[in-house]
C-alpha positions as CSV (number, residue, x, y, z in Angstrom):
1,L,7.7,-30.4,4.4
2,T,5.4,-27.7,5.7
3,G,3.1,-26.7,8.6
4,Y,-0.1,-24.8,8.7
5,E,1.6,-21.5,9.2
6,D,3.9,-21.5,6.2
7,L,1.8,-23.5,3.7
8,E,1.3,-20.5,1.4
9,K,5.0,-19.7,1.2
10,V,5.9,-23.3,0.4
11,L,3.3,-23.6,-2.3
12,A,4.4,-20.3,-3.8
13,K,7.9,-21.8,-4.3
14,A,6.6,-25.0,-5.9
15,P,8.2,-25.9,-9.3
16,A,6.2,-24.9,-12.4
17,N,4.0,-27.4,-14.3
18,L,3.8,-30.1,-11.7
19,D,2.0,-33.3,-12.7
20,W,0.9,-34.2,-9.2
21,L,0.6,-32.2,-5.9
22,V,-0.4,-34.1,-2.8
23,L,-1.5,-32.2,0.3
24,A,-1.7,-34.4,3.4
25,D,-2.9,-33.7,6.9
26,L,-2.9,-29.9,6.4
27,G,-6.5,-28.8,7.2
28,L,-7.5,-26.4,4.5
29,S,-10.9,-25.6,6.0
30,E,-9.9,-21.9,6.6
31,K,-7.9,-21.5,3.4
32,T,-10.2,-21.1,0.5
33,E,-7.7,-18.8,-1.2
34,V,-5.1,-21.6,-1.2
35,I,-7.7,-24.0,-2.6
36,N,-8.6,-21.7,-5.4
37,G,-5.0,-21.5,-6.4
38,L,-4.2,-25.2,-6.5
39,P,-5.2,-25.9,-10.2
40,A,-2.5,-23.4,-11.2
41,I,0.2,-25.4,-9.4
42,A,-0.4,-28.9,-10.7
43,R,-2.4,-30.8,-13.3
44,H,-3.7,-33.2,-10.6
45,V,-4.2,-32.4,-6.9
46,L,-4.9,-34.9,-4.2
47,Y,-6.1,-33.8,-0.8
48,L,-5.8,-36.3,2.1
49,D,-7.0,-35.1,5.5
50,H,-8.9,-35.8,8.7
51,H,-9.5,-32.3,10.1
52,L,-12.8,-30.5,10.1
53,L,-13.7,-29.3,6.6
54,S,-16.3,-26.6,6.1
55,A,-19.0,-26.8,3.5
56,K,-17.4,-23.7,1.8
57,S,-14.1,-25.5,1.6
58,K,-15.7,-28.7,0.3
59,T,-17.3,-26.6,-2.5
60,A,-14.0,-24.9,-3.3
61,L,-12.2,-28.2,-3.5
62,R,-14.9,-29.6,-5.8
63,E,-14.8,-26.6,-8.1
64,A,-11.0,-26.8,-8.2
65,K,-11.3,-30.4,-9.3
66,V,-9.2,-31.6,-6.4
67,I,-9.3,-35.3,-5.7
68,V,-10.5,-35.5,-2.0
69,R,-10.1,-38.3,0.5
70,H,-11.4,-36.9,3.8
71,S,-12.6,-38.5,7.0
72,L,-13.1,-37.3,10.6
73,N,-12.8,-40.9,11.8
74,N,-9.6,-42.2,10.1
75,C,-6.2,-40.5,10.3
76,T,-4.4,-39.4,7.1
77,S,-2.0,-42.2,7.0
78,V,-4.9,-44.7,7.0
79,L,-6.6,-42.8,4.2
80,A,-3.4,-42.8,2.1
81,W,-3.0,-46.6,2.6
82,D,-6.6,-47.2,1.7
83,L,-6.3,-45.1,-1.5
84,F,-3.1,-46.8,-2.7
85,R,-3.5,-50.2,-1.1
86,D,-3.7,-52.1,-4.4
87,Q,-0.4,-50.6,-5.5
88,L,1.4,-51.1,-2.3
89,P,3.3,-54.2,-0.9
90,G,1.5,-55.9,2.0
91,G,3.9,-54.6,4.6
92,A,2.8,-51.0,3.9
93,V,-0.2,-51.5,6.1
94,N,2.2,-51.1,9.1
95,L,2.9,-47.5,8.0
96,A,-0.8,-46.8,8.3
97,A,-0.8,-48.4,11.7
98,Y,1.9,-46.1,12.9
99,G,-0.3,-43.2,12.2
100,A,-3.4,-44.9,13.7
101,V,-1.8,-45.4,17.1
102,T,-0.3,-41.9,17.4
103,D,-2.6,-39.5,15.6
104,P,-6.3,-39.2,16.5
105,P,-8.9,-40.2,15.6
106,V,-8.9,-44.0,15.8
107,S,-12.6,-44.9,15.6
108,G,-13.2,-45.4,11.8
109,H,-13.8,-48.7,10.1
110,L,-10.7,-48.3,8.0
111,T,-8.7,-47.7,11.1
112,R,-10.2,-50.9,12.6
113,E,-9.3,-52.8,9.5
114,V,-5.7,-51.6,9.7
115,M,-5.4,-52.5,13.4
116,L,-6.8,-56.0,12.8
117,K,-4.3,-56.5,10.0
118,T,-1.3,-55.6,12.3
119,S,0.1,-56.2,15.7
120,W,-1.2,-53.6,18.2
121,N,1.8,-54.1,20.5
122,L,4.5,-54.1,17.8
123,D,3.0,-51.2,15.8
124,G,2.3,-49.3,19.0
125,Y,5.9,-49.6,19.9
126,E,7.2,-48.7,16.4
127,G,4.7,-45.9,15.9
128,H,5.6,-44.2,19.2
129,L,9.3,-44.7,18.6
130,L,8.9,-42.9,15.3
131,A,6.7,-40.2,16.7
132,L,9.3,-39.4,19.4
133,A,12.1,-39.3,16.9
134,L,10.3,-37.0,14.5
135,S,9.3,-34.6,17.3
136,S,12.9,-34.2,18.4
137,P,14.5,-30.8,17.8
138,E,17.6,-32.8,16.6
139,C,15.6,-34.3,13.7
140,T,16.7,-32.2,10.7
141,D,15.2,-32.3,7.3
142,A,18.1,-34.4,6.1
143,L,17.4,-37.0,8.9
144,R,13.7,-36.9,8.0
145,E,14.5,-37.7,4.4
146,R,16.7,-40.6,5.6
147,I,13.9,-41.9,7.8
148,V,11.4,-41.7,5.0
149,R,13.7,-43.6,2.7
150,G,14.0,-46.3,5.4
151,L,10.2,-46.5,5.9
152,A,9.6,-46.6,2.1
153,A,11.9,-49.7,2.1
154,L,9.6,-51.1,4.8
155,R,12.3,-51.1,7.5
156,L,10.8,-51.0,11.0
157,P,11.5,-47.7,12.8
158,H,13.6,-49.5,15.4
159,Q,15.8,-50.8,12.6
160,I,16.7,-47.3,11.5
161,D,19.6,-46.1,13.7
162,A,18.6,-42.4,13.6
163,V,15.1,-43.2,14.9
164,R,16.3,-45.1,17.9
165,R,18.9,-42.5,18.8
166,L,16.6,-39.5,18.4
167,A,13.7,-41.3,20.2
168,D,15.8,-42.2,23.3
169,R,17.1,-38.6,23.6
170,Q,13.7,-37.1,23.1
171,A,12.2,-39.4,25.8
172,A,14.9,-38.3,28.2
173,R,14.4,-34.7,27.3
174,M,10.6,-34.9,27.8
175,S,11.0,-36.5,31.2
176,K,13.4,-33.8,32.3
177,I,11.3,-30.9,31.0
178,Q,7.9,-32.1,32.2
179,K,8.5,-30.9,35.8
180,Q,9.7,-27.5,34.5
181,V,6.5,-27.2,32.5
182,Y,4.4,-28.0,35.5
183,D,6.2,-25.5,37.7
184,R,5.8,-22.6,35.3
185,A,2.2,-23.4,34.3
186,E,-0.5,-20.9,35.1
187,V,-3.8,-22.6,36.1
188,K,-7.0,-20.8,35.5
189,G,-10.1,-22.9,36.5
190,R,-9.7,-26.2,34.6
191,V,-7.1,-24.9,32.1
192,A,-3.3,-25.1,32.4
193,I,-1.5,-22.4,30.4
194,A,2.2,-22.1,29.6
195,R,4.7,-20.6,27.1
196,A,6.5,-23.3,25.1
197,G,10.1,-24.0,25.9
198,Q,12.5,-26.5,24.3
199,L,9.8,-28.9,23.1
200,A,7.3,-28.6,20.2
201,L,4.0,-27.0,21.1
202,G,2.0,-30.1,20.7
203,T,4.4,-32.2,22.8
204,T,4.4,-29.6,25.6
205,S,0.6,-29.3,25.6
206,E,0.3,-33.1,26.0
207,L,2.7,-33.0,28.9
208,L,0.8,-30.1,30.5
209,L,-2.4,-32.2,30.7
210,G,-0.8,-34.0,33.6
211,V,-1.2,-31.0,35.8
212,P,-3.7,-32.0,38.6
213,N,-7.4,-31.1,38.2
214,V,-7.2,-29.6,34.6
215,T,-9.2,-30.8,31.6
216,A,-7.5,-28.7,29.0
217,S,-4.0,-27.3,28.3
218,V,-2.9,-24.3,26.2
219,V,0.7,-23.8,25.1
220,Y,1.8,-20.8,23.0
221,H,4.9,-19.4,21.3
222,T,5.6,-16.5,18.9
223,T,6.4,-17.5,15.4
224,G,9.2,-16.3,13.2
225,T,7.1,-13.2,12.9
226,P,6.7,-11.7,16.4
227,A,3.3,-10.3,15.5
228,Q,1.9,-13.8,15.3
229,T,1.6,-16.4,18.0
230,R,1.1,-20.1,17.5
231,I,-1.1,-22.0,20.0
232,S,-1.6,-25.7,20.7
233,V,-4.4,-27.1,22.9
234,R,-5.1,-30.5,24.2
235,G,-8.1,-31.8,26.2
236,T,-9.3,-34.8,28.2
237,D,-12.7,-36.5,27.8
238,E,-14.0,-34.3,30.7
239,C,-13.3,-31.1,28.7
240,G,-16.7,-31.4,27.2
241,R,-15.9,-29.3,24.1
242,H,-14.8,-30.0,20.5
243,L,-11.5,-28.2,20.7
244,G,-11.1,-28.0,16.9
245,K,-14.4,-26.2,16.5
246,L,-13.7,-24.0,19.5
247,M,-10.3,-23.0,18.2
248,S,-11.8,-22.1,14.9
249,K,-14.4,-20.0,16.4
250,L,-12.3,-18.2,19.0
251,S,-9.3,-17.6,16.7
252,R,-11.6,-15.9,14.1
253,R,-12.9,-13.6,16.9
254,V,-9.4,-12.3,17.5
255,G,-8.4,-12.1,13.8
256,G,-6.6,-15.4,13.5
257,E,-7.3,-18.9,12.2
258,G,-7.4,-22.3,13.7
259,G,-9.0,-25.7,14.0
260,G,-8.3,-29.4,14.7
261,H,-9.8,-32.4,16.3
262,M,-12.0,-33.1,19.3
263,L,-9.2,-33.2,21.9
264,A,-6.2,-31.8,19.9
265,A,-6.2,-28.5,18.0
266,G,-4.2,-25.4,17.2
267,A,-4.4,-21.8,16.1
268,M,-2.5,-18.8,14.9
269,V,-3.5,-15.5,16.4
270,P,-2.2,-11.9,16.5
271,T,0.3,-11.6,19.4
272,K,-1.3,-8.4,20.6
273,R,-4.6,-10.3,21.1
274,L,-3.2,-13.4,22.8
275,R,-4.4,-12.5,26.2
276,E,-7.9,-11.9,24.9
277,F,-7.8,-15.3,23.2
278,L,-6.7,-17.0,26.4
279,H,-9.4,-15.2,28.4
280,L,-12.1,-16.4,25.9
281,F,-10.7,-20.0,26.0
282,V,-10.8,-20.2,29.8
283,K,-14.3,-18.7,29.8
284,E,-15.5,-21.5,27.4
285,V,-13.6,-24.4,28.9
286,G,-12.3,-23.5,32.4
287,R,-15.6,-23.0,34.2
C-alpha cells in the first residue's frame, strides 16, 4: 500500500524480477521519472487510473510498454472490473460499485453499466461503510489485509466485523471533530482553510466544505519530512475551477507537485512556501 508522497520509496523496495506490477489510482502525470523506471521493476506493468494524465506522461507510458487503462469519467475500481470482468465471478461487480459511489467521477458509461447491474441503495450503504472503515486511523495494514481477503471472498462489508466496528467509530469521531474543524477554520473569501487534526486530510477537507458561504476548502499538514507539507482541497459546483488542474499549476509554481479531479485534489509543497501557495489558491478561487 502506498500514497502519492512515498510511491518512489515503495517501488524502490519492490522485489527483483517481478512478473506483474499493477499501479492503481496513483496519478503518475507528474512522475515521468517513475514511469521511465517501471520496465526495470517488472516484465509486465498495468496502470489503472482516473486522474489527469499529461501528454508527456502518456508518451512515457507508451514508450515504457505499460498497459494503460485510463479514464477521467470512470473511477479506478470500475476500470479494474471492466478489464477483468470475464475472469471474475458475477458478484465482483459490487466491488466496482463501492468505488463508483464513493470516489469521483461517476459520469462514464462503464460506471452507468455498473450502477445498473447493482442496487444503488445497498451498494451505497456498503460502499460508504467500507470507506468510513478504511479512513479510520485505527485501520492498520493488518486490518486492511483482512478486509481485502473478505472482499475477495465476496463478503459484503457489513458482514466483516472489523468494517462495521471501524466505520461506527469513525462516524462518531467525524461528528465530534466537525465542530472543532469549523471553529478553527480560517475563512478567506470563499475558501475555508485549516490545519489537519485527527482525521485524514481528505476527510477533513470534505467536512470543512460545510462552513457557510464557502465554495472550496483547503486542509494541510506536514509530512514525515517537516520540509514538505501535504495539502487536500475540495470544492462545490459553485467553485468554478477544475481543482486538479489548478493544484497542478499552483504547486509547480512553488516547487511542489499536485493534481486530482474536478472537485477533489491534492498536492505536496515545500513547507516554507505554504503561505505563498495558500495566497495563490485564494486569489484563484476565493474571489
